[in-house]
C-alpha positions in Angstrom: -8.7 -0.4 -4.2 -9.4 -4.1 -3.4 -7.5 -7.2 -4.8 -9.8 -7.7 -7.4 -9.5 -4.2 -8.9 -5.9 -4.6 -9.2 -6.0 -7.8 -10.5 -8.5 -6.5 -13.3 -5.7 -4.0 -13.9 -3.7 -4.5 -17.0 0.4 -4.9 -16.8 0.9 -1.5 -17.9 -1.6 0.2 -15.4 -0.2 -1.7 -12.6 3.5 -0.3 -13.8 2.4 2.9 -13.8 1.0 2.7 -10.6 4.1 0.7 -9.0 6.1 3.7 -10.8 3.8 6.4 -9.1 4.0 5.0 -5.6 7.8 3.7 -5.8 7.2 0.1 -5.8 9.7 -2.2 -7.7 7.9 -3.9 -10.5 10.6 -6.2 -12.0 11.9 -9.1 -10.6 14.5 -11.4 -11.5 15.3 -15.1 -12.7 18.7 -16.8 -13.2 17.6 -20.2 -14.5 20.7 -21.1 -16.0 23.6 -20.6 -13.6 26.2 -20.1 -16.7 24.7 -17.2 -17.7 25.7 -13.9 -16.7 23.0 -12.0 -17.0 19.6 -12.5 -15.3 15.9 -12.2 -17.1 14.1 -9.7 -15.6 10.2 -9.5 -15.8 7.2 -8.0 -14.7 6.0 -9.5 -11.6 2.5 -8.6 -11.1 2.0 -10.6 -7.8 4.9 -8.6 -6.2 3.4 -5.0 -7.2 -0.4 -6.4 -6.4 1.0 -7.7 -2.6 2.7 -4.1 -2.4 -0.2 -2.0 -3.5 -2.4 -4.2 -0.9 -0.2 -3.5 1.5 0.3 0.5 1.1 -3.7 0.4 0.9 -3.9 -1.4 4.3 -1.2 1.2 5.8 -3.3 4.1 4.6 -6.5 2.8 6.1 -4.6 2.2 9.5 -3.1 5.8 9.6 -6.8 7.0 8.9 -8.0 5.1 11.3 -5.6 6.2 13.8 -6.2 9.9 13.1 -9.8 9.7 13.2 -9.2 7.9 16.7 -6.9 10.3 18.1 -9.5 13.5 17.3 -12.5 11.3 19.1 -10.7 11.0 22.1 -9.4 14.8 21.8 -12.9 15.6 21.5 -13.8 13.6 24.4 -11.4 14.8 26.6 -12.6 18.2 25.5 -16.0 17.7 26.5 -15.5 16.3 29.8 -13.1 19.4 30.6 -16.0 21.6 29.7 -18.4 19.3 31.5 -16.0 19.6 34.7 -15.6 23.5 34.5 -19.1 24.0 34.4 
């Protein structure tokens, strides 16, 4: 998916996707230092950034696998041509 796809999703959809991929979707703020409890909120930017990083890693992994397979095929073809 692209960043635009994630930006079009609702908070509910992003939350479900984040939970599915075990991405923390909450952040907290403590505006008042005397306040004992922090205020938690859904952090859209954090979720989208984590999803984009995950997508890039998956694409890189796929590309690496394809490159290794292509290299193995080239080596196999070279061996076949040498043995002929």
